[in-house]
C-alpha positions as CSV (number, residue, x, y, z in Angstrom):
1,M,-35.6,15.9,6.4
2,P,-34.2,14.5,9.6
3,P,-30.3,14.2,10.0
4,V,-28.8,10.9,9.4
5,Q,-27.6,9.2,12.5
6,L,-25.0,6.4,12.5
7,D,-25.4,3.8,15.0
8,L,-21.9,2.4,16.4
9,G,-23.6,0.6,19.3
10,P,-23.0,-3.2,19.7
11,D,-24.8,-4.2,16.5
12,R,-21.9,-3.1,14.1
13,Y,-22.5,-6.1,11.9
14,P,-26.0,-6.3,10.8
15,G,-27.3,-9.5,9.4
16,E,-24.0,-11.1,10.3
17,T,-22.2,-12.6,13.4
18,P,-19.9,-10.4,14.9
19,P,-16.3,-11.5,14.7
20,S,-15.7,-12.4,18.3
21,S,-18.8,-14.8,18.3
22,R,-18.0,-16.7,15.1
23,P,-16.9,-20.2,15.4
24,T,-13.2,-20.5,15.1
25,G,-11.9,-20.8,11.7
26,V,-15.0,-19.1,10.0
27,R,-14.1,-15.8,8.1
28,R,-16.3,-13.3,6.4
29,S,-15.4,-13.4,2.8
30,L,-14.1,-10.1,1.6
31,P,-14.3,-9.0,-1.9
32,N,-10.9,-9.0,-3.8
33,C,-9.7,-5.2,-3.8
34,R,-6.6,-5.8,-5.9
35,H,-7.3,-4.5,-9.4
36,E,-4.6,-4.3,-12.1
37,A,-5.4,-0.6,-12.6
38,S,-5.0,0.2,-9.1
39,R,-1.6,-1.3,-8.9
40,E,-0.5,0.5,-12.3
41,R,-1.6,3.8,-10.9
42,L,0.3,3.2,-7.6
43,L,3.4,2.0,-9.5
44,H,3.3,5.2,-12.0
45,R,3.0,7.6,-8.8
46,V,6.0,6.2,-7.0
47,R,8.0,6.0,-10.3
48,A,7.1,9.5,-11.0
49,E,8.4,10.7,-7.6
50,F,11.7,8.9,-7.9
51,E,12.0,10.1,-11.5
52,E,11.2,13.7,-10.5
53,L,13.4,13.9,-7.5
54,R,16.6,12.2,-9.0
55,G,18.4,12.4,-5.8
56,L,15.6,10.8,-3.5
57,R,17.1,8.1,-1.2
58,L,14.6,6.6,1.3
59,I,14.7,3.8,3.9
60,L,11.5,1.5,3.9
61,A,9.8,3.3,6.6
62,Q,10.1,6.6,4.9
63,A,9.0,5.5,1.5
64,G,6.1,3.9,3.3
65,R,5.2,7.4,5.0
66,L,6.0,9.4,1.8
67,F,3.6,7.2,-0.4
68,G,1.0,6.4,2.5
69,L,1.5,2.6,2.0
70,R,1.7,-0.3,4.5
71,E,5.0,-1.7,4.7
72,D,4.1,-5.0,2.9
73,T,2.6,-3.1,0.0
74,C,5.5,-0.6,-0.2
75,V,8.2,-3.5,-0.4
76,R,6.1,-5.0,-3.2
77,V,6.1,-1.7,-5.0
78,L,9.5,-0.9,-4.5
79,N,10.7,-4.5,-5.5
80,T,8.8,-4.2,-8.7
81,L,10.5,-0.8,-9.4
82,I,14.0,-2.7,-8.5
83,R,13.1,-5.5,-11.0
84,D,11.9,-3.0,-13.7
85,G,15.5,-1.5,-13.4
86,L,14.4,2.1,-12.1
87,L,15.5,1.6,-8.4
88,F,18.3,-0.3,-6.4
89,V,19.1,-0.7,-2.8
90,T,22.3,0.8,-1.3
91,A,24.6,-1.2,1.3
92,E,22.7,1.1,3.8
93,G,19.4,0.0,3.0
94,L,18.4,3.1,0.9
95,Y,16.0,2.8,-2.2
96,A,17.4,5.1,-4.7
97,R,17.0,5.6,-8.5
98,R,19.7,4.2,-10.9
99,R,21.6,6.4,-12.8
100,L,20.4,6.1,-16.4
101,D,22.8,8.4,-18.0
102,A,25.8,6.4,-17.2
């Protein structure tokens, strides 16, 4: 069987008009990749880190790197955990776990 070759030449958009030559205001429709199950898994993973590492205190950029998230996604996740009562933001801008035993 011959090896599979990927053509990364100028025709990267087979059957479509390349973005640079599309009329202004015309966008290719993308499928909605936001799934409830994916959000729940992500929230669970971030929640688990803060619950396991009780002294964990992160600025937004650190949290994004740790969890591998874009800044906008990281903000939404952390804000959800704040709303849920797990986290709070310190005066220094650190996201930290609330003390639940007090």
